[in-house]
Structure formats: structure tokens, C-alpha cells
N, CA, C and O atoms as a GROMACS GRO file, in nm:
protein
  400
    1MET      N    1   4.671 -10.376  -8.294
    1MET     CA    2   4.608 -10.247  -8.199
    1MET      C    3   4.499 -10.182  -8.256
    1MET      O    4   4.510 -10.184  -8.379
    2PRO      N    5   4.403 -10.127  -8.219
    2PRO     CA    6   4.288 -10.069  -8.302
    2PRO      C    7   4.353  -9.915  -8.309
    2PRO      O    8   4.431  -9.870  -8.224
    3SER      N    9   4.307  -9.845  -8.426
    3SER     CA   10   4.329  -9.704  -8.448
    3SER      C   11   4.199  -9.629  -8.402
    3SER      O   12   4.081  -9.663  -8.400
    4PHE      N   13   4.263  -9.517  -8.367
    4PHE     CA   14   4.157  -9.394  -8.313
    4PHE      C   15   4.196  -9.276  -8.358
    4PHE      O   16   4.317  -9.256  -8.370
    5LEU      N   17   4.097  -9.169  -8.394
    5LEU     CA   18   4.084  -9.058  -8.451
    5LEU      C   19   4.032  -8.964  -8.330
    5LEU      O   20   3.928  -8.976  -8.265
    6ALA      N   21   4.146  -8.853  -8.317
    6ALA     CA   22   4.071  -8.745  -8.215
    6ALA      C   23   4.054  -8.642  -8.285
    6ALA      O   24   4.145  -8.607  -8.360
    7GLU      N   25   3.937  -8.571  -8.278
    7GLU     CA   26   3.899  -8.475  -8.372
    7GLU      C   27   3.910  -8.344  -8.308
    7GLU      O   28   3.840  -8.316  -8.211
    8THR      N   29   3.990  -8.267  -8.356
    8THR     CA   30   3.995  -8.141  -8.288
    8THR      C   31   3.990  -7.986  -8.410
    8THR      O   32   4.011  -7.995  -8.531
    9TYR      N   33   3.964  -7.889  -8.356
    9TYR     CA   34   3.947  -7.769  -8.440
    9TYR      C   35   4.077  -7.681  -8.444
    9TYR      O   36   4.138  -7.659  -8.339
   10LEU      N   37   4.108  -7.643  -8.534
   10LEU     CA   38   4.206  -7.545  -8.540
   10LEU      C   39   4.201  -7.428  -8.629
   10LEU      O   40   4.243  -7.439  -8.745
   11ALA      N   41   4.146  -7.304  -8.579
   11ALA     CA   42   4.114  -7.218  -8.663
   11ALA      C   43   4.227  -7.156  -8.733
   11ALA      O   44   4.213  -7.103  -8.843
   12ARG      N   45   4.350  -7.164  -8.664
   12ARG     CA   46   4.462  -7.130  -8.716
   12ARG      C   47   4.558  -7.226  -8.753
   12ARG      O   48   4.621  -7.281  -8.664
   13PRO      N   49   4.581  -7.258  -8.884
   13PRO     CA   50   4.681  -7.369  -8.917
   13PRO      C   51   4.819  -7.351  -8.912
   13PRO      O   52   4.862  -7.250  -8.857
   14GLY      N   53   4.890  -7.424  -8.956
   14GLY     CA   54   5.064  -7.380  -8.956
   14GLY      C   55   5.102  -7.438  -8.812
   14GLY      O   56   5.092  -7.553  -8.769
   15LYS      N   57   5.144  -7.327  -8.753
   15LYS     CA   58   5.262  -7.362  -8.644
   15LYS      C   59   5.144  -7.427  -8.512
   15LYS      O   60   5.185  -7.496  -8.419
   16ALA      N   61   5.012  -7.390  -8.528
   16ALA     CA   62   4.922  -7.420  -8.407
   16ALA      C   63   4.907  -7.595  -8.429
   16ALA      O   64   4.905  -7.679  -8.339
   17ARG      N   65   4.898  -7.621  -8.583
   17ARG     CA   66   4.878  -7.770  -8.612
   17ARG      C   67   4.992  -7.848  -8.547
   17ARG      O   68   4.974  -7.938  -8.465
   18LEU      N   69   5.123  -7.802  -8.595
   18LEU     CA   70   5.241  -7.847  -8.566
   18LEU      C   71   5.267  -7.854  -8.411
   18LEU      O   72   5.335  -7.946  -8.365
   19ARG      N   73   5.223  -7.776  -8.347
   19ARG     CA   74   5.222  -7.773  -8.190
   19ARG      C   75   5.160  -7.885  -8.137
   19ARG      O   76   5.214  -7.960  -8.057
   20SER      N   77   5.013  -7.901  -8.196
   20SER     CA   78   4.920  -8.008  -8.141
   20SER      C   79   4.973  -8.134  -8.178
   20SER      O   80   4.958  -8.221  -8.093
   21ALA      N   81   5.017  -8.159  -8.258
   21ALA     CA   82   5.058  -8.302  -8.310
   21ALA      C   83   5.194  -8.324  -8.221
   21ALA      O   84   5.219  -8.434  -8.170
   22GLN      N   85   5.280  -8.210  -8.206
   22GLN     CA   86   5.402  -8.232  -8.110
   22GLN      C   87   5.352  -8.283  -7.977
   22GLN      O   88   5.391  -8.385  -7.921
   23ARG      N   89   5.255  -8.196  -7.933
   23ARG     CA   90   5.225  -8.221  -7.791
   23ARG      C   91   5.183  -8.368  -7.788
   23ARG      O   92   5.242  -8.448  -7.715
   24ALA      N   93   5.064  -8.408  -7.879
   24ALA     CA   94   4.995  -8.519  -7.873
   24ALA      C   95   5.099  -8.660  -7.882
   24ALA      O   96   5.073  -8.771  -7.836
   25ARG      N   97   5.218  -8.621  -7.954
   25ARG     CA   98   5.313  -8.719  -7.955
   25ARG      C   99   5.403  -8.724  -7.850
   25ARG      O  100   5.476  -8.821  -7.830
   26ALA      N  101   5.401  -8.621  -7.778
   26ALA     CA  102   5.478  -8.645  -7.645
   26ALA      C  103   5.410  -8.701  -7.520
   26ALA      O  104   5.462  -8.753  -7.422
   27ALA      N  105   5.296  -8.682  -7.543
   27ALA     CA  106   5.183  -8.720  -7.426
   27ALA      C  107   5.182  -8.874  -7.452
   27ALA      O  108   5.210  -8.948  -7.358
   28ALA      N  109   5.156  -8.917  -7.553
   28ALA     CA  110   5.168  -9.061  -7.597
   28ALA      C  111   5.251  -9.154  -7.569
   28ALA      O  112   5.235  -9.268  -7.527
   29LYS      N  113   5.369  -9.076  -7.603
   29LYS     CA  114   5.524  -9.134  -7.550
   29LYS      C  115   5.529  -9.151  -7.409
   29LYS      O  116   5.570  -9.255  -7.358
   30LYS      N  117   5.486  -9.046  -7.340
   30LYS     CA  118   5.495  -9.052  -7.192
   30LYS      C  119   5.390  -9.156  -7.136
   30LYS      O  120   5.412  -9.200  -7.024
   31LEU      N  121   5.285  -9.195  -7.201
   31LEU     CA  122   5.213  -9.281  -7.137
   31LEU      C  123   5.246  -9.416  -7.152
   31LEU      O  124   5.220  -9.503  -7.068
   32ALA      N  125   5.322  -9.443  -7.296
   32ALA     CA  126   5.366  -9.561  -7.342
   32ALA      C  127   5.474  -9.614  -7.238
   32ALA      O  128   5.480  -9.731  -7.200
   33GLU      N  129   5.572  -9.498  -7.191
   33GLU     CA  130   5.663  -9.528  -7.107
   33GLU      C  131   5.619  -9.572  -6.974
   33GLU      O  132   5.689  -9.642  -6.900
   34HIS      N  133   5.512  -9.533  -6.949
   34HIS     CA  134   5.441  -9.596  -6.806
   34HIS      C  135   5.354  -9.687  -6.826
   34HIS      O  136   5.264  -9.698  -6.743
   35GLY      N  137   5.360  -9.782  -6.950
   35GLY     CA  138   5.292  -9.882  -6.982
   35GLY      C  139   5.149  -9.904  -7.065
   35GLY      O  140   5.084 -10.006  -7.089
   36THR      N  141   5.128  -9.765  -7.095
   36THR     CA  142   4.995  -9.788  -7.180
   36THR      C  143   5.030  -9.801  -7.300
   36THR      O  144   5.130  -9.749  -7.350
   37ARG      N  145   4.924  -9.895  -7.374
   37ARG     CA  146   4.961  -9.923  -7.506
   37ARG      C  147   4.895  -9.825  -7.595
   37ARG      O  148   4.774  -9.831  -7.616
   38ILE      N  149   4.990  -9.716  -7.659
   38ILE     CA  150   4.938  -9.630  -7.716
   38ILE      C  151   5.061  -9.573  -7.799
   38ILE      O  152   5.172  -9.578  -7.744
   39ARG      N  153   5.050  -9.512  -7.949
   39ARG     CA  154   5.140  -9.477  -8.031
   39ARG      C  155   5.068  -9.358  -8.097
   39ARG      O  156   4.953  -9.376  -8.137
   40PHE      N  157   5.128  -9.237  -8.111
   40PHE     CA  158   5.069  -9.123  -8.193
   40PHE      C  159   5.147  -9.187  -8.345
   40PHE      O  160   5.254  -9.243  -8.367
   41VAL      N  161   5.035  -9.146  -8.427
   41VAL     CA  162   5.067  -9.231  -8.572
   41VAL      C  163   5.084  -9.089  -8.684
   41VAL      O  164   5.182  -9.080  -8.758
   42ARG      N  165   4.990  -8.998  -8.683
   42ARG     CA  166   4.999  -8.914  -8.771
   42ARG      C  167   4.902  -8.791  -8.720
   42ARG      O  168   4.840  -8.800  -8.613
   43SER      N  169   4.894  -8.681  -8.801
   43SER     CA  170   4.773  -8.577  -8.806
   43SER      C  171   4.735  -8.551  -8.941
   43SER      O  172   4.812  -8.541  -9.037
   44ILE      N  173   4.606  -8.541  -8.944
   44ILE     CA  174   4.547  -8.488  -9.080
   44ILE      C  175   4.487  -8.374  -9.053
   44ILE      O  176   4.407  -8.364  -8.959
   45TYR      N  177   4.521  -8.268  -9.135
   45TYR     CA  178   4.464  -8.139  -9.125
   45TYR      C  179   4.366  -8.097  -9.250
   45TYR      O  180   4.424  -8.083  -9.357
   46VAL      N  181   4.249  -8.079  -9.249
   46VAL     CA  182   4.156  -8.061  -9.345
   46VAL      C  183   4.121  -7.890  -9.330
   46VAL      O  184   4.034  -7.845  -9.255
   47PRO      N  185   4.200  -7.817  -9.408
   47PRO     CA  186   4.194  -7.676  -9.420
   47PRO      C  187   4.047  -7.625  -9.422
   47PRO      O  188   3.993  -7.561  -9.332
   48ASN      N  189   3.999  -7.659  -9.521
   48ASN     CA  190   3.840  -7.596  -9.523
   48ASN      C  191   3.728  -7.618  -9.423
   48ASN      O  192   3.619  -7.561  -9.411
   49ASP      N  193   3.780  -7.709  -9.359
   49ASP     CA  194   3.689  -7.727  -9.236
   49ASP      C  195   3.759  -7.682  -9.100
   49ASP      O  196   3.697  -7.687  -8.993
   50GLU      N  197   3.860  -7.649  -9.107
   50GLU     CA  198   3.960  -7.616  -8.983
   50GLU      C  199   3.945  -7.739  -8.886
   50GLU      O  200   3.912  -7.717  -8.769
   51ILE      N  201   3.966  -7.862  -8.929
   51ILE     CA  202   3.936  -7.972  -8.842
   51ILE      C  203   4.091  -8.053  -8.890
   51ILE      O  204   4.138  -8.082  -9.000
   52CYS      N  205   4.140  -8.071  -8.754
   52CYS     CA  206   4.265  -8.167  -8.742
   52CYS      C  207   4.242  -8.326  -8.672
   52CYS      O  208   4.199  -8.343  -8.558
   53PHE      N  209   4.274  -8.416  -8.747
   53PHE     CA  210   4.236  -8.566  -8.692
   53PHE      C  211   4.400  -8.598  -8.628
   53PHE      O  212   4.503  -8.590  -8.695
   54LEU      N  213   4.392  -8.629  -8.514
   54LEU     CA  214   4.509  -8.691  -8.447
   54LEU      C  215   4.506  -8.839  -8.449
   54LEU      O  216   4.428  -8.890  -8.368
   55VAL      N  217   4.574  -8.919  -8.525
   55VAL     CA  218   4.560  -9.057  -8.540
   55VAL      C  219   4.676  -9.119  -8.471
   55VAL      O  220   4.797  -9.105  -8.486
   56PHE      N  221   4.584  -9.211  -8.371
   56PHE     CA  222   4.664  -9.292  -8.279
   56PHE      C  223   4.633  -9.452  -8.283
   56PHE      O  224   4.518  -9.492  -8.303
   57ASP      N  225   4.731  -9.533  -8.264
   57ASP     CA  226   4.704  -9.676  -8.248
   57ASP      C  227   4.725  -9.688  -8.083
   57ASP      O  228   4.825  -9.649  -8.022
   58ALA      N  229   4.616  -9.744  -8.032
   58ALA     CA  230   4.583  -9.741  -7.901
   58ALA      C  231   4.508  -9.865  -7.844
   58ALA      O  232   4.440  -9.937  -7.917
   59ILE      N  233   4.524  -9.887  -7.711
   59ILE     CA  234   4.426 -10.003  -7.664
   59ILE      C  235   4.280  -9.958  -7.648
   59ILE      O  236   4.186 -10.038  -7.655
   60SER      N  237   4.266  -9.841  -7.630
   60SER     CA  238   4.135  -9.799  -7.595
   60SER      C  239   4.103  -9.642  -7.652
   60SER      O  240   4.198  -9.575  -7.692
   61ALA      N  241   3.986  -9.593  -7.654
   61ALA     CA  242   3.956  -9.470  -7.665
   61ALA      C  243   4.008  -9.383  -7.543
   61ALA      O  244   4.072  -9.277  -7.549
   62ASP      N  245   3.973  -9.441  -7.450
   62ASP     CA  246   4.020  -9.377  -7.297
   62ASP      C  247   4.171  -9.353  -7.304
   62ASP      O  248   4.216  -9.250  -7.254
   63ALA      N  249   4.243  -9.434  -7.358
   63ALA     CA  250   4.377  -9.395  -7.357
   63ALA      C  251   4.406  -9.268  -7.441
   63ALA      O  252   4.478  -9.176  -7.403
   64VAL      N  253   4.337  -9.274  -7.567
   64VAL     CA  254   4.371  -9.152  -7.647
   64VAL      C  255   4.311  -9.029  -7.598
   64VAL      O  256   4.360  -8.917  -7.615
   65GLU      N  257   4.203  -9.053  -7.536
   65GLU     CA  258   4.135  -8.920  -7.454
   65GLU      C  259   4.246  -8.875  -7.347
   65GLU      O  260   4.254  -8.754  -7.331
   66ASP      N  261   4.326  -8.950  -7.278
   66ASP     CA  262   4.402  -8.943  -7.166
   66ASP      C  263   4.526  -8.846  -7.221
   66ASP      O  264   4.569  -8.740  -7.177
   67ALA      N  265   4.568  -8.938  -7.349
   67ALA     CA  266   4.682  -8.837  -7.412
   67ALA      C  267   4.631  -8.714  -7.459
   67ALA      O  268   4.709  -8.622  -7.433
   68CYS      N  269   4.530  -8.679  -7.519
   68CYS     CA  270   4.479  -8.551  -7.548
   68CYS      C  271   4.488  -8.449  -7.438
   68CYS      O  272   4.531  -8.335  -7.454
   69ASN      N  273   4.446  -8.497  -7.331
   69ASN     CA  274   4.400  -8.439  -7.190
   69ASN      C  275   4.529  -8.393  -7.146
   69ASN      O  276   4.542  -8.277  -7.107
   70ARG      N  277   4.641  -8.485  -7.147
   70ARG     CA  278   4.769  -8.463  -7.097
   70ARG      C  279   4.838  -8.345  -7.171
   70ARG      O  280   4.882  -8.245  -7.115
   71ALA      N  281   4.842  -8.371  -7.305
   71ALA     CA  282   4.865  -8.252  -7.422
   71ALA      C  283   4.797  -8.107  -7.412
   71ALA      O  284   4.832  -8.009  -7.478
   72GLY      N  285   4.708  -8.111  -7.332
   72GLY     CA  286   4.642  -7.998  -7.331
   72GLY      C  287   4.547  -7.967  -7.444
   72GLY      O  288   4.520  -7.849  -7.468
   73LEU      N  289   4.499  -8.059  -7.510
   73LEU     CA  290   4.433  -8.026  -7.646
   73LEU      C  291   4.274  -8.048  -7.621
   73LEU      O  292   4.229  -8.150  -7.570
   74ARG      N  293   4.200  -7.946  -7.661
   74ARG     CA  294   4.069  -7.954  -7.696
   74ARG      C  295   4.024  -8.033  -7.806
   74ARG      O  296   4.052  -8.011  -7.924
   75PHE      N  297   3.927  -8.158  -7.746
   75PHE     CA  298   3.896  -8.262  -7.897
   75PHE      C  299   3.747  -8.237  -7.887
   75PHE      O  300   3.699  -8.162  -7.802
   76GLU      N  301   3.675  -8.302  -7.976
   76GLU     CA  302   3.538  -8.267  -7.985
   76GLU      C  303   3.510  -8.433  -7.954
   76GLU      O  304   3.420  -8.470  -7.878
   77ARG      N  305   3.587  -8.512  -8.013
   77ARG     CA  306   3.541  -8.667  -7.979
   77ARG      C  307   3.664  -8.734  -8.032
   77ARG      O  308   3.752  -8.676  -8.097
   78VAL      N  309   3.665  -8.899  -7.991
   78VAL     CA  310   3.762  -8.964  -7.998
   78VAL      C  311   3.676  -9.084  -8.072
   78VAL      O  312   3.576  -9.128  -8.016
   79VAL      N  313   3.717  -9.132  -8.194
   79VAL     CA  314   3.645  -9.258  -8.251
   79VAL      C  315   3.720  -9.360  -8.306
   79VAL      O  316   3.825  -9.323  -8.360
   80GLU      N  317   3.693  -9.482  -8.307
   80GLU     CA  318   3.778  -9.586  -8.369
   80GLU      C  319   3.777  -9.556  -8.511
   80GLU      O  320   3.684  -9.492  -8.559
   81ALA      N  321   3.869  -9.597  -8.578
   81ALA     CA  322   3.896  -9.596  -8.702
   81ALA      C  323   3.953  -9.719  -8.769
   81ALA      O  324   4.046  -9.775  -8.712
   82VAL      N  325   3.904  -9.774  -8.896
   82VAL     CA  326   3.950  -9.874  -8.954
   82VAL      C  327   3.985  -9.856  -9.091
   82VAL      O  328   3.905  -9.812  -9.173
   83GLU      N  329   4.128  -9.894  -9.125
   83GLU     CA  330   4.174  -9.841  -9.220
   83GLU      C  331   4.165  -9.970  -9.339
   83GLU      O  332   4.175 -10.084  -9.296
   84SER      N  333   4.148  -9.952  -9.469
   84SER     CA  334   4.142 -10.036  -9.567
   84SER      C  335   4.276 -10.122  -9.599
   84SER      O  336   4.377 -10.054  -9.588
   85PRO      N  337   4.295 -10.234  -9.630
   85PRO     CA  338   4.418 -10.286  -9.646
   85PRO      C  339   4.494 -10.244  -9.787
   85PRO      O  340   4.450 -10.246  -9.902
   86THR      N  341   4.608 -10.210  -9.743
   86THR     CA  342   4.689 -10.169  -9.854
   86THR      C  343   4.721 -10.250  -9.977
   86THR      O  344   4.763 -10.200 -10.082
   87SER      N  345   4.702 -10.357  -9.959
   87SER     CA  346   4.703 -10.447 -10.086
   87SER      C  347   4.601 -10.433 -10.213
   87SER      O  348   4.613 -10.439 -10.335
   88ALA      N  349   4.503 -10.412 -10.130
   88ALA     CA  350   4.332 -10.361 -10.255
   88ALA      C  351   4.378 -10.247 -10.278
   88ALA      O  352   4.319 -10.217 -10.381
   89SER      N  353   4.454 -10.148 -10.250
   89SER     CA  354   4.509 -10.011 -10.313
   89SER      C  355   4.580 -10.026 -10.410
   89SER      O  356   4.568  -9.948 -10.504
   90ARG      N  357   4.664 -10.120 -10.414
   90ARG     CA  358   4.763 -10.154 -10.512
   90ARG      C  359   4.713 -10.210 -10.642
   90ARG      O  360   4.761 -10.200 -10.755
   91LYS      N  361   4.598 -10.277 -10.597
   91LYS     CA  362   4.531 -10.347 -10.744
   91LYS      C  363   4.420 -10.274 -10.817
   91LYS      O  364   4.327 -10.328 -10.877
   92ILE      N  365   4.438 -10.160 -10.805
   92ILE     CA  366   4.340 -10.070 -10.866
   92ILE      C  367   4.367 -10.053 -11.042
   92ILE      O  368   4.480 -10.034 -11.086
   93ARG      N  369   4.268 -10.062 -11.115
   93ARG     CA  370   4.294 -10.076 -11.242
   93ARG      C  371   4.270  -9.909 -11.292
   93ARG      O  372   4.255  -9.816 -11.213
   94ARG      N  373   4.271  -9.900 -11.417
   94ARG     CA  374   4.281  -9.757 -11.474
   94ARG      C  375   4.149  -9.720 -11.478
   94ARG      O  376   4.126  -9.599 -11.478
   95THR      N  377   4.055  -9.798 -11.481
   95THR     CA  378   3.893  -9.800 -11.483
   95THR      C  379   3.847  -9.736 -11.341
   95THR      O  380   3.749  -9.662 -11.334
   96GLY      N  381   3.930  -9.772 -11.226
   96GLY     CA  382   3.906  -9.718 -11.093
   96GLY      C  383   3.834  -9.858 -11.022
   96GLY      O  384   3.787  -9.848 -10.909
   97ALA      N  385   3.831  -9.977 -11.090
   97ALA     CA  386   3.768 -10.101 -11.033
   97ALA      C  387   3.878 -10.162 -10.964
   97ALA      O  388   3.986 -10.173 -11.022
   98THR      N  389   3.860 -10.205 -10.840
   98THR     CA  390   3.970 -10.303 -10.802
   98THR      C  391   3.957 -10.447 -10.833
   98THR      O  392   3.845 -10.499 -10.841
   99THR      N  393   4.055 -10.507 -10.850
   99THR     CA  394   4.065 -10.636 -10.909
   99THR      C  395   4.107 -10.725 -10.775
   99THR      O  396   4.155 -10.676 -10.672
  100ARG      N  397   4.082 -10.855 -10.797
  100ARG     CA  398   4.098 -10.935 -10.686
  100ARG      C  399   4.168 -11.043 -10.717
  100ARG      O  400   4.193 -11.127 -10.630
   0.00000   0.00000   0.00000
């Protein structure tokens, strides 16, 4: 299933970030219970930019937008994200070069 990032702005970190993630998780769970293929994965906060990325595995960007709307979250955009394989990250030499 593809991964997506929902980009949100949080001027006040801490509890606001935690509440946003909790609401996103609850909304995704509710949608999943009703048959939508979606799962909240985690949140990533970038304090210097006051940006919070909510990471979902979902069938579509529309499903993520629906979850964010149901959670009452304002988001700038939802984009598909591609994660690099974890096996490559385990084979990094001290020089920083990746082995094959």
C-alpha cells in the first residue's frame, strides 16, 4: 500500500502536535473500520519550520485527505512518499558509501 505525507503547520509544538497525531490516528482507524484501506503510521515534526508531517499508509491521497478532514486538521497538501529500502541503510560503510 502506498505511503502519504499530510503536511500541516503547527506554530505551537508539544501538546498541539500530540493532539493532531491522536486525532489523525483516530480518524484513520474509524475509516479503516468502515472499509477504507488506511493506517496512520507516525508524525514527524520539524521545529525550525513549524511543520508536522503526518505519515499514512493508504489506498489513495483522497483517503488521507478524508482522514485529516474528519480529524479537523488543516493541511497544506497530501503527497505520496517513497521510502528507501531498509536493507540499503544497513550496508553503509564508514566512508558513507553504500555497498551492494
